C-alpha positions as CSV (number, residue, x, y, z in Angstrom):
1,M,-0.6,0.0,-0.1
2,Q,3.1,2.5,0.6
3,T,4.6,2.1,-2.8
4,G,1.1,2.8,-4.9
5,K,1.5,-0.3,-6.9
6,H,-1.9,-1.7,-5.8
7,M,-5.2,-1.0,-8.3
8,G,-8.6,-1.0,-6.4
9,K,-9.6,-0.5,-3.3
10,I,-8.2,-2.0,0.0
11,V,-10.0,-3.3,3.1
12,V,-8.3,-3.0,6.2
13,R,-10.1,-5.1,9.5
14,V,-8.9,-4.8,12.8
15,T,-9.6,-7.1,15.4
16,D,-10.0,-6.2,19.1
17,G,-6.5,-8.3,19.8
18,D,-4.9,-5.5,17.2
19,I,-2.4,-2.6,19.3
20,V,-2.2,0.2,18.1
21,P,0.9,1.9,19.7
22,A,0.5,5.2,21.3
23,V,2.6,8.4,22.5
24,P,2.6,8.5,26.0
25,R,1.5,11.8,27.7
26,A,3.8,14.6,28.8
27,S,4.3,15.0,32.4
28,Q,2.9,17.6,34.0
29,P,5.0,20.4,36.0
30,Q,5.9,20.3,38.6
31,I,5.2,23.8,40.5
32,Q,6.4,24.0,43.8
33,R,4.9,26.4,46.1
34,D,7.7,26.5,48.8
35,A,10.0,27.7,45.7
36,T,11.0,30.6,44.1
37,Y,11.3,30.7,40.4
38,I,13.7,33.4,38.6
39,L,12.8,34.8,34.7
40,A,15.9,36.6,34.0
41,G,14.7,38.7,30.8
42,G,12.6,41.5,32.5
43,L,8.7,41.8,31.9
44,G,8.2,41.2,28.1
45,G,7.0,39.4,25.7
46,I,8.1,35.6,26.6
47,C,9.0,36.2,30.2
48,R,6.0,38.1,31.3
49,E,3.9,35.6,29.9
50,I,5.9,32.5,31.9
51,G,5.7,34.4,34.3
52,R,1.8,34.3,34.5
53,W,1.9,31.1,33.8
54,L,3.9,29.6,37.1
55,A,2.0,32.0,38.7
56,E,-1.6,29.8,37.5
57,K,-0.3,26.4,38.7
58,G,1.2,28.1,41.8
59,A,4.2,29.5,41.9
60,T,4.3,31.6,44.8
61,N,7.8,33.4,44.7
62,L,9.1,34.6,41.6
63,V,11.8,37.9,40.6
64,F,12.1,39.2,37.5
65,L,15.1,40.5,36.4
66,S,16.5,42.7,33.8
67,R,18.3,46.3,33.0
68,H,14.4,47.6,33.4
69,A,12.1,45.3,35.5
70,A,11.0,47.7,38.1
71,E,10.7,50.4,35.7
72,G,7.7,51.3,33.8
73,E,4.0,51.9,34.7
74,A,3.0,48.6,32.9
75,N,6.0,46.5,34.3
76,I,4.8,47.6,37.7
77,A,0.9,47.1,37.0
78,F,1.7,44.0,35.6
79,I,3.5,42.8,39.4
80,H,0.9,44.2,41.5
81,G,-1.2,42.5,38.7
82,L,0.4,39.2,39.6
83,K,-0.5,40.1,43.6
84,R,-3.7,40.5,43.3
85,T,-5.0,37.6,40.8
86,Y,-2.7,35.0,42.2
87,G,-1.4,35.8,45.9
88,T,1.8,35.7,44.3
89,N,5.4,37.6,45.9
90,A,6.5,39.0,42.5
91,I,9.4,41.1,42.7
92,A,11.1,43.0,39.7
93,F,14.9,43.9,39.8
94,N,17.0,46.2,38.5
95,C,19.8,44.1,37.0
96,D,22.3,43.2,34.3
97,V,22.5,39.3,34.4
98,A,25.5,39.8,32.1
99,D,27.2,41.6,35.0
100,K,27.9,39.2,37.5
101,K,27.8,41.5,40.7
102,S,24.6,43.4,39.6
103,L,23.3,40.1,39.8
104,G,25.1,38.9,42.4
105,D,23.3,42.0,44.8
106,V,20.1,40.5,43.7
107,L,21.0,37.5,44.8
108,D,21.7,38.8,48.0
109,E,18.6,40.2,48.1
110,C,16.7,37.1,47.7
111,K,18.3,35.5,50.2
112,S,15.3,35.7,52.7
113,L,13.2,33.6,50.1
114,P,13.2,30.0,49.2
115,P,15.0,28.0,47.4
116,I,15.4,28.9,43.7
117,R,14.2,25.9,42.0
118,G,13.6,27.2,38.3
119,L,14.8,29.8,35.9
120,V,13.8,31.1,32.3
121,T,16.4,33.1,31.0
122,G,15.2,35.1,28.3
123,A,17.7,38.0,28.2
124,M,18.4,39.5,24.9
125,V,19.4,42.8,23.1
126,L,17.5,43.2,19.9
127,H,19.1,45.7,17.8
128,V,17.3,46.9,14.7
129,S,17.8,48.8,12.0
130,F,16.6,49.8,8.3
131,S,19.2,50.2,5.2
132,Q,18.2,52.8,2.8
133,V,17.2,51.6,-0.9
134,A,17.6,54.7,-3.5
135,F,15.7,54.5,-6.0
136,S,16.7,56.7,-9.2
137,P,13.8,58.2,-11.8
138,G,13.7,56.3,-14.9
139,I,14.6,52.7,-13.6
140,K,11.6,50.6,-13.4
141,C,10.9,47.9,-11.0
């Protein structure tokens, strides 16, 4: 049947004894309430949504790190929203995770939190540039 060299119809019969292999279900995430989850990449895009997902799954201690995580109305509103909606202890720190001292200072401030059990790294710097294309009059594109 795979080769396509047959002619006509093919009848397939399935009996009670036939076994169909199935892919096992993926294990469910084990979010621990007495743990701290660090999201290094700020409060934009994917880290914001992963933070919300962790809170929905029961994470109670979330630490957001980026160069501007603790600034801006949208970031502050998001942190307060996590606290209000899910009862999380969400904290945002301005921290360049590529700077060892900056990261060390933040981790020192987090010593009173439960042990770190998860880390999401979404840190990046994106530079967008557009090159100008000039068209001369009389040239048809």
